[in-house]
ZAMARGU-4260 file (C-alpha; in steps of 0.2 Angstrom, whole numbers, plus 5000, padded with zeros to 4 digits):
<rodrens>
0) 4377/4690/4946 | 4378/4705/4957 | 4395/4700/4963 | 4400/4697/4945 | 4394/4715/4941
5) 4403/4723/4955 | 4419/4714/4950 | 4418/4722/4933 | 4416/4739/4940 | 4431/4737/4951
10) 4441/4731/4935 | 4435/4747/4926 | 4441/4758/4940 | 4458/4749/4940 | 4459/4751/4922
15) 4454/4770/4923 | 4467/4772/4937 | 4481/4764/4927 | 4476/4774/4912 | 4477/4790/4922
20) 4494/4785/4928 | 4500/4781/4911 | 4494/4797/4904 | 4502/4807/4918 | 4518/4798/4916
25) 4517/4801/4897 | 4514/4820/4901 | 4529/4821/4912 | 4540/4812/4900 | 4534/4824/4886
30) 4538/4839/4897 | 4556/4832/4901 | 4558/4829/4883 | 4552/4847/4880 | 4565/4854/4892
35) 4579/4843/4884 | 4574/4849/4867 | 4573/4867/4872 | 4591/4865/4880 | 4598/4858/4864
40) 4588/4869/4851 | 4599/4884/4851 | 4614/4873/4848 | 4607/4865/4833 | 4600/4881/4826
45) 4617/4890/4828 | 4626/4876/4819 | 4613/4876/4805 | 4615/4895/4803 | 4634/4893/4803
50) 4632/4880/4789 | 4620/4891/4779 | 4631/4906/4780 | 4647/4897/4776 | 4652/4902/4758
55) 4652/4890/4743 | 4671/4891/4742 | 4672/4885/4760 | 4661/4871/4756 | 4671/4867/4741
60) 4687/4867/4750 | 4680/4854/4763 | 4672/4843/4750 | 4688/4841/4741 | 4695/4834/4757
65) 4683/4819/4755 | 4685/4816/4737 | 4699/4817/4725 | 4691/4828/4712 | 4687/4817/4696
70) 4698/4802/4703 | 4688/4787/4709 | 4694/4781/4725 | 4687/4765/4733 | 4686/4761/4751
75) 4682/4778/4758 | 4663/4776/4758 | 4661/4795/4762 | 4669/4794/4779 | 4684/4788/4789
80) 4686/4769/4791 | 4681/4763/4809 | 4693/4750/4816 | 4687/4735/4826 | 4695/4721/4836
85) 4693/4710/4821 | 4704/4722/4811 | 4717/4720/4824 | 4717/4701/4821 | 4719/4704/4803
90) 4733/4717/4806 | 4742/4704/4817 | 4741/4692/4803 | 4746/4703/4789 | 4757/4715/4797
95) 4749/4732/4797 | 4746/4733/4778 | 4728/4730/4777 | 4722/4747/4785 | 4729/4756/4770
100) 4713/4760/4761 | 4723/4766/4746 | 4736/4754/4741 | 4739/4761/4724 | 4741/4780/4722
105) 4726/4787/4711 | 4737/4802/4706 | 4752/4793/4699 | 4754/4797/4680 | 4766/4790/4668
110) 4780/4802/4671 | 4780/4799/4690 | 4779/4781/4691 | 4794/4781/4703 | 4781/4784/4716
115) 4775/4766/4715 | 4791/4761/4722 | 4790/4774/4735 | 4773/4767/4741 | 4781/4750/4744
120) 4795/4757/4754 | 4784/4768/4765 | 4772/4753/4769 | 4786/4741/4772 | 4795/4753/4784
125) 4781/4762/4794 | 4775/4750/4807 | 4764/4762/4816 | 4746/4766/4812 | 4739/4783/4811
130) 4722/4784/4819 | 4709/4796/4825 | 4703/4792/4843 | 4686/4799/4848 | 4682/4799/4867
135) 4665/4797/4874 | 4656/4813/4880 | 4664/4813/4898 | 4678/4801/4894 | 4696/4805/4899
140) 4711/4795/4893 | 4727/4797/4904 | 4738/4793/4889 | 4753/4801/4881 | 4749/4794/4864
145) 4735/4807/4860 | 4743/4820/4848 | 4734/4833/4838 | 4716/4839/4843 | 4704/4838/4828
150) 4688/4839/4838 | 4681/4842/4855 | 4684/4824/4860 | 4694/4818/4845 | 4713/4817/4844
155) 4725/4809/4832 | 4737/4795/4838 | 4751/4785/4831 | 4750/4768/4839 | 4757/4751/4838
160) 4747/4734/4839 | 4747/4734/4858 | 4741/4752/4860 | 4728/4750/4846 | 4720/4735/4855
165) 4721/4744/4871 | 4712/4759/4864 | 4698/4748/4857 | 4695/4740/4874 | 4695/4756/4884
170) 4678/4761/4891 | 4682/4779/4889 | 4684/4777/4870 | 4669/4779/4858 | 4678/4774/4842
175) 4695/4772/4834 | 4696/4777/4815 | 4710/4776/4802 | 4717/4792/4797 | 4716/4790/4779
180) 4729/4799/4768 | 4716/4808/4758 | 4711/4818/4773 | 4729/4825/4775 | 4728/4837/4761
185) 4715/4846/4750 | 4715/4840/4732 | 4708/4856/4725 | 4723/4866/4731 | 4734/4857/4718
190) 4723/4863/4704 | 4726/4878/4693 | 4707/4881/4693 | 4709/4889/4710 | 4721/4902/4705
195) 4708/4916/4704 | 4704/4928/4691 | 4714/4944/4686 | 4705/4960/4684 | 4708/4971/4669
200) 4709/4986/4681 | 4728/4990/4683 | 4728/4992/4701 | 4718/4999/4716 | 4725/5017/4713
205) 4723/5017/4694 | 4706/5010/4692 | 4708/5010/4673 | 4692/5004/4664 | 4692/4993/4648
210) 4686/5002/4633 | 4686/4997/4614 | 4705/4996/4612 | 4713/4980/4607 | 4712/4967/4621
215) 4729/4964/4630 | 4734/4946/4633 | 4732/4941/4652 | 4740/4927/4661 | 4732/4921/4677
220) 4744/4921/4691 | 4746/4906/4702 | 4742/4909/4721 | 4755/4896/4725 | 4773/4899/4728
225) 4781/4892/4711 | 4797/4895/4702 | 4806/4889/4687 | 4823/4880/4687 | 4837/4884/4674
230) 4829/4871/4662 | 4812/4880/4663 | 4804/4866/4674 | 4790/4873/4685 | 4791/4868/4703
235) 4779/4871/4718 | 4784/4873/4736 | 4775/4861/4748 | 4774/4862/4767 | 4774/4845/4776
240) 4768/4846/4795 | 4772/4832/4807 | 4761/4826/4821 | 4762/4837/4837 | 4770/4822/4848
245) 4783/4818/4835 | 4800/4819/4845 | 4817/4824/4839 | 4822/4806/4835 | 4807/4803/4824
250) 4809/4820/4816 | 4827/4816/4811 | 4820/4799/4804 | 4808/4809/4794 | 4821/4820/4787
255) 4831/4804/4782 | 4815/4797/4774 | 4813/4813/4764 | 4831/4813/4758 | 4829/4795/4752
260) 4813/4800/4743 | 4823/4814/4735 | 4837/4803/4729 | 4825/4791/4721 | 4813/4805/4713
265) 4822/4807/4697 | 4824/4825/4700 | 4805/4828/4704 | 4811/4835/4721 | 4824/4848/4721
270) 4826/4854/4739 | 4821/4848/4756 | 4822/4860/4771 | 4818/4858/4790 | 4808/4873/4792
275) 4801/4873/4810 | 4800/4862/4825 | 4787/4851/4816 | 4788/4857/4798 | 4797/4852/4783
280) 4797/4861/4766 | 4801/4854/4749 | 4802/4860/4731 | 4793/4848/4720 | 4789/4847/4701
285) 4772/4855/4699 | 4765/4841/4689 | 4770/4828/4702 | 4766/4838/4718 | 4748/4830/4721
290) 4754/4812/4719 | 4769/4815/4730 | 4758/4823/4743 | 4746/4808/4743 | 4761/4796/4745
295) 4770/4805/4759 | 4753/4807/4768 | 4753/4788/4771 | 4768/4791/4783 | 4760/4789/4801
300) 4770/4804/4808 | 4763/4816/4794 | 4748/4826/4799 | 4746/4838/4785 | 4752/4843/4767
305) 4749/4859/4758 | 4756/4870/4745 | 4765/4886/4751 | 4756/4902/4746 | 4764/4916/4736
310) 4763/4930/4748 | 4762/4948/4741 | 4759/4965/4747 | 4741/4971/4748 | 4743/4986/4739
315) 4732/5065/4780 | 4714/5063/4785 | 4713/5045/4789 | 4718/5048/4807 | 4703/5060/4811
320) 4691/5047/4804 | 4698/5033/4815 | 4698/5044/4830 | 4681/5053/4829 | 4673/5049/4812
325) 4677/5067/4806 | 4693/5071/4795 | 4698/5086/4806 | 4694/5080/4824 | 4708/5071/4833
330) 4702/5069/4851 | 4715/5056/4856 | 4731/5063/4850 | 4725/5080/4857 | 4727/5072/4874
335) 4745/5068/4870 | 4742/5050/4866 | 4754/5049/4852 | 4763/5032/4854 | 4775/5038/4867
340) 4785/5023/4874 | 4778/5011/4860 | 4787/5000/4847 | 4778/4994/4832 | 4785/4980/4821
345) 4782/4981/4802 | 4786/4966/4791 | 4786/4972/4773 | 4797/4977/4758 | 4810/4990/4761
350) 4810/5006/4772 | 4820/5021/4766 | 4829/5028/4781 | 4834/5044/4771 | 4816/5050/4770
355) 4813/5065/4781 | 4800/5056/4790 | 4813/5043/4797 | 4830/5052/4794 | 4840/5054/4810
360) 4855/5066/4807 | 4864/5059/4823 | 4862/5040/4821 | 4864/5029/4806 | 4851/5016/4802
365) 4853/5001/4814 | 4854/4987/4801 | 4856/4969/4807 | 4857/4952/4800 | 4855/4943/4816
370) 4840/4942/4828 | 4848/4938/4845 | 4854/4949/4859 | 4847/4964/4851 | 4844/4981/4859
375) 4833/4995/4854 | 4844/5008/4845 | 4846/5026/4849 | 4839/5031/4831 | 4825/5043/4833
380) 4813/5032/4823 | 4820/5015/4819 | 4822/5004/4834 | 4830/4990/4823 | 4831/4986/4804
385) 4832/4967/4802 | 4838/4963/4784 | 4829/4946/4783 | 4829/4946/4764 | 4838/4962/4759
390) 4840/4980/4765 | 4836/4989/4749 | 4821/5001/4747 | 4814/5004/4729 | 4806/5020/4723
395) 4789/5021/4731 | 4792/5006/4741 | 4777/4998/4750 | 4786/4996/4767 | 4790/5015/4768
400) 4772/5020/4765 | 4766/5007/4778 | 4778/5012/4791 | 4775/5030/4788 | 4756/5028/4791
405) 4760/5021/4809 | 4775/5031/4816 | 4782/5043/4803 | 4788/5060/4810 | 4796/5073/4799
410) 4811/5083/4804 | 4805/5096/4791 | 4791/5107/4799 | 4782/5110/4782 | 4779/5091/4781
415) 4773/5088/4798 | 4755/5088/4793 | 4758/5071/4785 | 4766/5063/4800 | 4760/5046/4805
420) 4746/5043/4818 | 4758/5038/4832 | 4773/5049/4828 | 4781/5047/4845 | 4782/5028/4843
425) 4797/5019/4835 | 4797/5005/4822 | 4806/4989/4822 | 4807/4984/4803 | 4808/4967/4796
430) 4813/4968/4777 | 4805/4953/4769 | 4804/4959/4751 | 4817/4957/4738 | 4822/4973/4729
435) 4841/4970/4726 | 4844/4967/4707 | 4857/4954/4711 | 4844/4943/4721 | 4841/4940/4739
440) 4845/4926/4752 | 4839/4923/4770 | 4848/4931/4784 | 4845/4928/4803 | 4832/4914/4800
445) 4838/4897/4807 | 4823/4889/4800 | 4826/4897/4783 | 4814/4906/4771 | 4806/4902/4754
450) 4822/4908/4745 | 4830/4891/4751 | 4817/4882/4742 | 4819/4892/4726 | 4837/4888/4721
455) 4844/4897/4736 | 4841/4914/4729 | 4825/4925/4727 | 4823/4935/4712 | 4819/4954/4714
460) 4800/4957/4714 | 4792/4973/4720 | 4776/4964/4725 | 4783/4947/4732 | 4785/4944/4751
465) 4796/4930/4758 | 4793/4929/4776 | 4803/4916/4787 | 4797/4898/4785 | 4793/4897/4803
470) 4784/4913/4809 | 4782/4907/4827 | 4801/4903/4829 | 4809/4916/4818 | 4798/4930/4812
475) 4788/4936/4828 | 4802/4932/4841 | 4813/4946/4834 | 4799/4959/4837 | 4794/4952/4854
480) 4812/4951/4861 | 4814/4970/4856 | 4799/4974/4867 | 4787/4977/4853 | 4770/4972/4857
485) 4761/4977/4841 | 4765/4969/4824 | 4757/4974/4808 | 4758/4965/4791 | 4751/4972/4775
490) 4754/4956/4765 | 4748/4938/4763 | 4741/4925/4751 | 4730/4933/4738 | 4716/4922/4734
495) 4708/4915/4750 | 4710/4897/4743 | 4720/4890/4758 | 4708/4895/4772 | 4715/4890/4789
500) 4732/4884/4785 | 4748/4879/4794 | 4752/4898/4793 | 4736/4902/4802 | 4740/4889/4815
505) 4758/4895/4817 | 4752/4913/4820 | 4738/4908/4832 | 4751/4897/4841 | 4763/4912/4844
510) 4749/4923/4851 | 4743/4909/4862 | 4760/4908/4869 | 4763/4927/4870 | 4746/4933/4875
515) 4752/4951/4876 | 4757/4952/4858 | 4745/4959/4845 | 4747/4954/4827 | 4737/4962/4813
520) 4736/4956/4795 | 4728/4965/4780 | 4712/4955/4774 | 4718/4956/4756 | 4712/4965/4740
525) 4702/4951/4732 | 4685/4957/4736 | 4680/4963/4719 | 4688/4948/4710 | 4683/4934/4722
530) 4669/4941/4733 | 4665/4932/4749 | 4677/4921/4758 | 4692/4930/4750 | 4702/4934/4765
535) 4720/4928/4765 | 4726/4913/4775 | 4736/4924/4787 | 4720/4935/4790 | 4710/4919/4793
540) 4719/4916/4809 | 4708/4917/4824 | 4719/4928/4836 | 4724/4941/4824 | 4715/4957/4819
545) 4711/4955/4801 | 4708/4973/4793 | 4697/4977/4779 | 4697/4994/4769 | 4684/5007/4769
550) 4684/5023/4759 | 4690/5040/4762 | 4679/5056/4759 | 4679/5063/4741 | 4687/5079/4748
555) 4702/5069/4752 | 4703/5062/4734 | 4701/5080/4727 | 4714/5088/4739 | 4727/5075/4735
560) 4724/5076/4716 | 4725/5095/4716 | 4740/5097/4728 | 4750/5081/4730 | 4750/5069/4715
565) 4765/5069/4704 | 4757/5067/4687 | 4773/5064/4677 | 4775/5049/4688 | 4758/5043/4686
570) 4758/5045/4667 | 4774/5034/4665 | 4768/5022/4677 | 4751/5019/4669 | 4760/5018/4652
575) 4772/5005/4658 | 4758/4995/4667 | 4748/4995/4650 | 4763/4989/4641 | 4765/4975/4653
580) 4747/4970/4650 | 4749/4970/4631 | 4765/4960/4633 | 4775/4973/4624 | 4793/4968/4618
585) 4807/4977/4627 | 4813/4987/4611 | 4804/4998/4599 | 4797/4986/4585 | 4788/4992/4570
590) 4784/4976/4562 | 4777/4960/4568 | 4791/4950/4559 | 4802/4949/4574 | 4788/4945/4586
595) 4778/4931/4579 | 4767/4931/4595 | 4762/4949/4594 | 4750/4956/4581 | 4754/4972/4572
600) 4739/4981/4580 | 4746/4977/4597 | 4764/4983/4592 | 4756/5000/4587 | 4749/5001/4604
605) 4766/4997/4612 | 4775/5010/4602 | 4761/5023/4607 | 4764/5019/4625 | 4783/5020/4624
610) 4781/5038/4619 | 4767/5042/4632 | 4778/5051/4646 | 4771/5068/4651 | 4755/5075/4659
615) 4753/5084/4642 | 4752/5067/4633 | 4739/5062/4646 | 4728/5078/4644 | 4729/5077/4625
620) 4714/5073/4614 | 4723/5071/4598 | 4730/5056/4588 | 4723/5038/4584 | 4722/5032/4602
625) 4718/5048/4613 | 4705/5056/4602 | 4687/5054/4608 | 4674/5061/4620 | 4678/5065/4637
630) 4692/5075/4646 | 4710/5071/4641 | 4717/5055/4632 | 4703/5043/4629 | 4714/5027/4628
635) 4708/5016/4643 | 4702/5033/4651 | 4720/5038/4654 | 4715/5057/4654 | 4704/5054/4670
640) 4719/5046/4679 | 4735/5056/4675 | 4729/5073/4668 | 4726/5083/4684 | 4712/5094/4678
645) 4702/5079/4672 | 4706/5069/4687 | 4700/5083/4698 | 4685/5086/4689 | 4678/5069/4690
650) 4677/5071/4709 | 4664/5085/4707 | 4650/5075/4701 | 4636/5068/4712 | 4640/5051/4707
655) 4658/5053/4714 | 4652/5060/4730 | 4642/5044/4732 | 4656/5033/4727 | 4670/5042/4736
660) 4662/5042/4753 | 4669/5037/4770 | 4654/5027/4774 | 4657/5015/4760 | 4667/4999/4759
665) 4682/4999/4747 | 4677/4989/4732 | 4693/4978/4733 | 4692/4974/4751 | 4692/4955/4754
670) 4677/4949/4762 | 4672/4935/4774 | 4667/4923/4781 | 4683/4914/4786 | 4685/4896/4780
675) 4674/4889/4794 | 4661/4903/4795 | 4670/4915/4807 | 4667/4934/4805 | 4681/4941/4795
680) 4687/4954/4793 | 4687/4959/4811 | 4686/4978/4808 | 4689/4990/4794 | 4698/5007/4792
685) 4701/5019/4778 | 4712/5011/4765 | 4709/5021/4748 | 4720/5036/4744 | 4730/5036/4760
690) 4744/5049/4760 | 4760/5043/4768 | 4779/5044/4767 | 4787/5041/4750 | 4803/5032/4747
695) 4817/5033/4734 | 4829/5019/4729 | 4842/5017/4742 | 4854/5011/4730 | 4855/5029/4723
700) 4848/5038/4738 | 4839/5054/4738 | 4843/5064/4754 | 4830/5072/4765 | 4836/5089/4760
705) 4833/5084/4742 | 4816/5076/4744 | 4809/5090/4755 | 4810/5103/4741 | 4793/5096/4735
710) 4779/5088/4745 | 4776/5076/4730 | 4794/5070/4732 | 4791/5067/4751 | 4774/5059/4751
715) 4763/5048/4740 | 4746/5040/4740 | 4743/5022/4740 | 4727/5011/4742 | 4723/4994/4748
720) 4720/4984/4764 | 4739/4987/4765 | 4735/5005/4770 | 4720/5001/4782 | 4730/4988/4792
725) 4745/5000/4798 | 4731/5013/4801 | 4723/5001/4813 | 4740/4996/4820 | 4744/5014/4824
730) 4727/5015/4833 | 4732/4999/4843 | 4748/5008/4849 | 4737/5023/4855 | 4726/5010/4864
735) 4741/5002/4872 | 4748/5019/4878 | 4731/5023/4885 | 4731/5008/4896 | 4749/5009/4901
740) 4747/5027/4907 | 4731/5023/4916 | 4718/5034/4907 | 4705/5021/4908 | 4702/5023/4927
745) 4696/5041/4927 | 4699/5048/4910 | 4715/5056/4915 | 4733/5051/4914 | 4736/5041/4930
750) 4751/5030/4928 | 4748/5022/4946 | 4733/5014/4938 | 4742/5009/4922 | 4745/4991/4916
755) 4752/4983/4900 | 4736/4976/4891 | 4734/4959/4883 | 4732/4956/4865 | 4714/4951/4868
760) 4711/4967/4877 | 4718/4978/4864 | 4708/4968/4851 | 4692/4970/4861 | 4695/4989/4863
765) 4697/4991/4844 | 4682/4980/4840 | 4671/4989/4853 | 4676/5006/4845 | 4668/5000/4828
770) 4654/5010/4820 | 4644/5002/4806 | 4647/5009/4788 | 4631/5017/4782 | 4636/5018/4764
775) 4637/5006/4750 | 4646/4991/4743 | 4652/4992/4725 | 4645/4975/4718 | 4652/4974/4701
780) 4646/4992/4697 | 4630/4990/4706 | 4630/5000/4723 | 4621/4991/4737 | 4618/4997/4754
785) 4629/4988/4766 | 4615/4988/4779 | 4601/4984/4768 | 4586/4995/4774 | 4573/4984/4764
790) 4579/4969/4775 | 4584/4959/4760 | 4589/4943/4768 | 4604/4940/4757 | 4613/4956/4760
795) 4607/4960/4777 | 4614/4943/4782 | 4631/4946/4774 | 4635/4964/4781 | 4646/4957/4795
800) 4657/4948/4782 | 4659/4965/4773 | 4664/4976/4787 | 4666/4964/4802 | 4662/4974/4818
805) 4663/4991/4809 | 4675/5005/4806 | 4688/5010/4820 | 4683/5025/4829 | 4692/5028/4845
810) 4681/5041/4853 | 4668/5027/4855 | 4678/5017/4867 | 4693/5028/4875 | 4686/5038/4889
815) 4692/5055/4895 | 4686/5066/4909 | 4674/5075/4898 | 4667/5060/4888 | 4649/5056/4889
820) 4653/5038/4885 | 4662/5028/4898 | 4673/5013/4897 | 4672/4998/4909 | 4685/4984/4908
825) 4681/4967/4915 | 4694/4964/4930 | 4692/4951/4943 | 4687/4964/4956 | 4671/4966/4947
830) 4666/4948/4946 | 4653/4940/4956 | 4658/4922/4959 | 4660/4909/4973 | 4676/4902/4965
835) 4694/4909/4966 | 4699/4919/4951 | 4715/4918/4942 | 4721/4931/4929 | 4733/4932/4915
840) 4740/4949/4910 | 4726/4955/4921 | 4712/4946/4911 | 4701/4934/4921 | 4703/4915/4917
845) 4690/4902/4915 | 4697/4885/4919 | 4682/4874/4916 | 4664/4873/4911 | 4659/4875/4929
850) 4666/4892/4930 | 4654/4907/4928 | 4659/4925/4929 | 4645/4938/4932 | 4647/4956/4931
855) 4633/4969/4935 | 4631/4986/4926 | 4620/5000/4932 | 4616/5018/4928 | 4629/5030/4935
860) 4616/5043/4938 | 4597/5044/4936 | 4591/5041/4919 | 4594/5028/4906 | 4610/5019/4900
865) 4611/5022/4881 | 4620/5013/4867 | 4628/5000/4878 | 4641/4989/4869 | 4648/4974/4877
870) 4663/4965/4868 | 4671/4948/4873 | 4687/4943/4865 | 4699/4928/4869 | 4715/4922/4862
875) 4710/4904/4858 | 4721/4889/4857 | 4728/4886/4840 | 4718/4875/4828 | 4725/4865/4813
880) 4721/4864/4795 | 4713/4846/4796 | 4698/4853/4807 | 4682/4860/4799 | 4679/4871/4814
885) 4693/4880/4822 | 4686/4887/4838 | 4694/4876/4852 | 4689/4885/4869 | 4671/4890/4867
890) 4666/4904/4878 | 4649/4912/4879 | 4644/4930/4882 | 4626/4931/4890 | 4618/4947/4894
895) 4602/4949/4905 | 4591/4965/4905 | 4575/4963/4915 | 4568/4946/4908 | 4577/4947/4891
900) 4592/4937/4887 | 4605/4941/4874 | 4619/4930/4868 | 4634/4936/4859 | 4632/4939/4840
905) 4614/4933/4841 | 4603/4942/4829 | 4588/4943/4841 | 4585/4942/4860 | 4578/4927/4868
910) 4583/4915/4854 | 4596/4906/4864 | 4607/4905/4848 | 4624/4905/4855 | 4640/4907/4844
915) 4650/4891/4843 | 4661/4898/4829 | 4669/4915/4834 | 4681/4920/4848 | 4674/4937/4847
920) 4656/4940/4853 | 4647/4956/4855 | 4630/4962/4862 | 4623/4979/4860 | 4609/4986/4871
925) 4601/5002/4863 | 4595/5009/4880 | 4588/5003/4897 | 4586/5010/4914 | 4587/4992/4921
930) 4602/4984/4928 | 4612/4974/4916 | 4619/4957/4921 | 4633/4950/4911 | 4639/4933/4911
935) 4655/4924/4904 | 4655/4905/4904 | 4661/4891/4894 | 4653/4877/4884 | 4670/4868/4881
940) 4687/4871/4888 | 4702/4862/4882 | 4715/4873/4891 | 4712/4886/4904 | 4706/4902/4895
945) 4709/4920/4899 | 4697/4933/4891 | 4695/4952/4889 | 4678/4960/4892 | 4676/4978/4886
950) 4660/4988/4890 | 4656/5005/4884 | 4640/5016/4885 | 4633/5032/4891 | 4629/5033/4910
955) 4636/5016/4914 | 4646/5010/4929 | 4651/4993/4937 | 4639/4990/4952 | 4640/4977/4966
960) 4630/4962/4961 | 4616/4957/4974 | 4607/4941/4977 | 4594/4945/4965 | 4607/4949/4951
965) 4611/4932/4944 | 4614/4924/4927 | 4612/4905/4929 | 4613/4894/4914 | 4622/4879/4909
970) 4634/4882/4895 | 4633/4864/4889 | 4614/4863/4890 | 4603/4878/4885 | 4590/4886/4897
975) 4572/4888/4893 | 4565/4903/4885 | 4570/4918/4896 | 4554/4927/4893 | 4547/4916/4906
980) 4560/4921/4919 | 4557/4927/4936 | 4574/4927/4944 | 4570/4913/4957 | 4578/4896/4955
985) 4571/4879/4960 | 4582/4864/4957 | 4592/4875/4944 | 4576/4880/4934 | 4567/4897/4934
990) 4552/4898/4946 | 4541/4903/4931 | 4547/4887/4922 | 4543/4876/4936 | 4526/4884/4938
995) 4522/4881/4920 | 4528/4863/4922 | 4516/4861/4937 | 4501/4869/4928 | 4504/4858/4913
1000) 4505/4842/4924 | 4489/4847/4932 | 4481/4850/4915 | 4486/4833/4909 | 4479/4825/4925
1005) 4462/4835/4922 | 4462/4829/4904 | 4466/4811/4909 | 4452/4811/4922 | 4439/4818/4909
1010) 4445/4805/4897 | 4444/4791/4910 | 4426/4796/4914 | 4421/4796/4896 | 4430/4780/4893
1015) 4421/4772/4908 | 4404/4778/4903 | 4406/4770/4885 | 4412/4754/4893 | 4397/4754/4905
1020) 4385/4758/4891 | 4392/4744/4880 | 4391/4731/4894 | 4374/4736/4902 | 4363/4728/4889
1025) 4371/4710/4888 | 4370/4710/4907 | 4352/4714/4907 | 4349/4700/4895 | 4359/4688/4906
1030) 4349/4693/4921 | 4332/4690/4913 | 4338/4673/4906 | 4344/4669/4924 | 4327/4673/4931
1035) 4317/4663/4917 | 4328/4648/4921 | 4323/4649/4939 | 4305/4650/4935 | 4306/4634/4925
</rodrens>
């Protein structure tokens, strides 16, 4: 029995040892899991934040890609259909038809039943399958069949049977799915419900409020490009985008298919136009557009279908505000940086060359209808004038005002105080507005313009813009070939419904292929009507600068009102706008008998407005409509708008001083986020009551000598992001001249150090200059702090979608020899890395996720570095409308100060929340006397990516990185909390982390040992009594 007892003890020890090993192994596995979880935590957190901050309109847009509104569609099952080898067998048997999840068109109505025959024709002739191929995480496919990238590892492909079977059997392929037609367009974009609402306010400049007068009839305008034919039938213009790998033979085949469809459409399709290398446009009856879009989406070479948008314009002291924050201080132009040697391109409606700000007595305006073999003209202000639509400028033309903000320079000395911000630059003008009463046609656009789709002729419209169908092939090359490197556009789609469209991709494509070409777009004026996610589809582009509008100070409003405004003009303008809103007939009518649709009360209002012509009428308080309390005519508050004394008086109140404040955002300025959660607008600039050159109709021109007799005839005020955009473009010209002349090196003009900056560097410089607006947002009459001091979670979260990265202020970024702030630009000579560095336009290039560029910044002299701002910008590879996330190359900005880690755009330090959405990232360090280690790396690279890095701050300089200056982290797997960092690495992990791991393992071993002892004790206790009984029984047996 003693041997038996010893055996049990050995067994218990073995069990205890095994238990200890198991517990230790479990502990190690738990630690490994912890490390892995920590590495992935920030990725998941950021994705969740991106989802939460995306607006409801963005979510609605994407949800409509999944469902066809109220139409019931079977076979979709909430996602794409995965293809298996069994499906291939079925396809071989049935001939490619069974993969079509929607055999019948759910949008076909009685009047478009011809589409049923079209469905049969497409399915019979198209022997390719349109699929989505998703590769495994590290999978690579050396194949020329992968076409458009729609995810980091997902691509579209057109395949035949053999290719499909090969893909399904390839070890690099995770899955192959059918690209269903319903995913190739957004159903909600075909609904009038998304046309947006129209304000009662007449316009940005008028701000006429609704009172108790008879309500005018209001017709909501459609955000899509529509027109009526001679029979009154309404048509909409569609854009059809082919797959990237579609070759010329296949494109010609598509064109034949579309023409066959047109011939059998019973007039539902009026025009088809090849509008780009991979783009077609067609005019379709509005009632049948959705059904046709679905049907042609079944063609395997078709990638995307969308309605073309209706583009429209986004209608003295601003230069000081954007240079120093003060209306009267201009430190940049004081240094002679005035746009010398620069050409800006403006795309807009008419420019008046007879204005004193553009007139050249020695050279005629250089009009042209072609865009090839052009040279910069000798005209003192106009480098070239491309009459893309016409060459007519109306009275108070938008294009003259916009161009004047950038480059105007008067030949009359008394007007020089109203010169543009870059008066020594020239403008290359592209006229894309139609002001000719006879109508307009496209000129110099091989791929055509919207007029081709509207019966061949565009009707005159002071607000409409008709850019070329292909911006990357026709619109921007004109400017680039002339030597222009800044292009400003104060127009766009007006509602924000389209999000990232084929226009957005086209714009991004041109900048990607011309990385020294900066394009700016106004964000739009839908902030008050649509609120968040209201930026135009053009401003939604990743690589442009989208510009919102801030306010001007009240002193600006009062000065312009007292000294500049032509009140007779404003009186008749407001009267005409009100007549338009009331739907007044064109002649004076005293009875409703001849106008059955107009009530007698409205006709009385119309007759009153026709006779409302002078400032005296506006100041009057007599009569049925003008009588009442307040200053001047009470009808719609006209007195406060066109009576000078009344308008001026309103700016004296304390409320006006709060409302008209340069720290406020303009109430109309469109807000972000972009369709996929990106920060938009990028930046803001003053855009309310901007004084600039005034035009007069060039069909009956007013000479410079005539207009210069009065300041009011030479300049006028306008408001909108249309004004803030050229203001920012002008500052971009100053930034470009600054780099070209080498000021960045020592703060002095040194052309030997100069270089032509990339678009990314110009954008990074302007964004780095941004200062936060400290004022208010007019939220439907309630004034809310833009940066809510109460830390209200809703408004504090949304401030970046109101102002972007702040208001432009160049003295915050451009360094001069007497500046306290210094400018550092990331160049390859400042990078600590073991790999060879390539550059593009001087910008460093990251070629893979293995690349990591580290910079070190230290105090220039004793003391702290203050207000350090680090901005990273890259021109990203173009996306496409089918993607829900549009960032392709995903770079990361990481900053280390002592043991604290900051990532670009993260709300707090040491959170490891990295931005996987934006191609602009920024970190701000308030003050430190420690060295700053800056790292740029990539978590995903599709194509080699150059980037611009701009650093500003007080007492900063680049310093040599030493062995103790490092920033080691994997861009694809997040590091552990940096608060534990020591600076020493073991197997790629920080020493502190390794020590914590060891301590935890030892702790687990200790706990396991104690548990084993306790377990052994109870086991022994349990077994001891039976063993005693057995021993006694054995002894008793012996005695017997």
